[in-house]
C-alpha positions in Angstrom: 5.9 14.6 -9.2 4.7 13.5 -12.6 2.1 10.9 -13.5 5.0 8.7 -14.7 6.6 8.9 -11.2 3.3 7.8 -9.6 2.9 4.9 -12.0 6.5 3.8 -11.4 6.0 3.9 -7.6 2.7 2.0 -7.9 4.5 -0.7 -10.0 7.2 -1.0 -7.3 4.5 -1.4 -4.6 2.7 -4.0 -6.7 6.0 -6.0 -7.2 6.6 -6.0 -3.5 3.1 -7.4 -2.6 4.1 -11.0 -2.4 2.9 -13.9 -0.4 -0.7 -12.7 -0.1 0.1 -9.1 0.8 -2.3 -6.4 -0.2 -0.2 -3.3 0.0 -1.6 0.3 0.0 0.4 3.5 0.2 -0.4 6.1 2.8 -0.9 8.6 -0.1 -3.5 6.4 -1.7 -5.4 5.7 1.5 -5.5 9.4 2.3 -7.1 10.1 -1.1 -10.1 7.9 -0.4 -13.4 9.4 0.4 -14.4 9.7 4.1 -16.5 6.5 3.8 -14.1 4.7 1.5 -12.1 2.8 4.1 -15.2 1.9 6.2 -16.9 0.5 3.1 -13.8 -1.7 2.6 -13.8 -2.8 6.2 -10.7 -0.8 7.1 -10.3 1.2 10.3 -7.8 4.0 9.4 -7.0 4.4 13.1 -5.6 0.9 13.3 -3.2 1.2 10.3 0.5 1.1 11.0 2.6 2.2 8.0 6.2 1.2 7.4 8.7 2.2 4.6 8.5 -0.1 1.6 12.2 -0.7 1.9 11.7 -2.4 5.3 9.5 -5.2 3.9 11.1 -8.6 3.4 11.9 -9.6 -0.2 11.7 -6.1 -1.7 13.9 -5.7 -4.7 16.8 -3.3 -5.1 14.8 -1.6 -7.9 11.8 -1.1 -5.6 14.0 0.3 -2.8 15.7 2.7 -5.3 12.4 3.9 -6.9 10.0 3.8 -3.9 11.7 2.6 -0.8 10.8 5.7 1.1 7.0 5.3 0.6 4.9 4.6 3.6 2.8 1.4 3.0 0.6 -0.9 5.0 -0.4 -4.5 4.4 -4.1 -4.2 4.1 -4.9 -7.9 3.9 -5.5 -8.2 7.7 -7.6 -5.0 7.7 -9.8 -5.7 4.7 -13.3 -6.9 5.4 -14.5 -10.1 3.7 -16.7 -8.1 1.3 -13.7 -6.2 -0.1 -11.8 -9.5 -0.7 -14.7 -11.2 -2.5 
């Protein structure tokens, strides 16, 4: 995978984050430091990922380019400090 592919996938995730969603890919969250999720108020054990293509309102382009990516809506998991 090239940097261009990753940028394209990130753009599709961003486009799909509508109606207050804060989407994060599994790959991104796995790259965080050990304390990273805790500092943001996220409990990794409670995250339930789903394919981007299964989210309501996702465009055909997002499905084509990144539909297979595992994502989670972090809005309900983020601590208040992370949203400030």
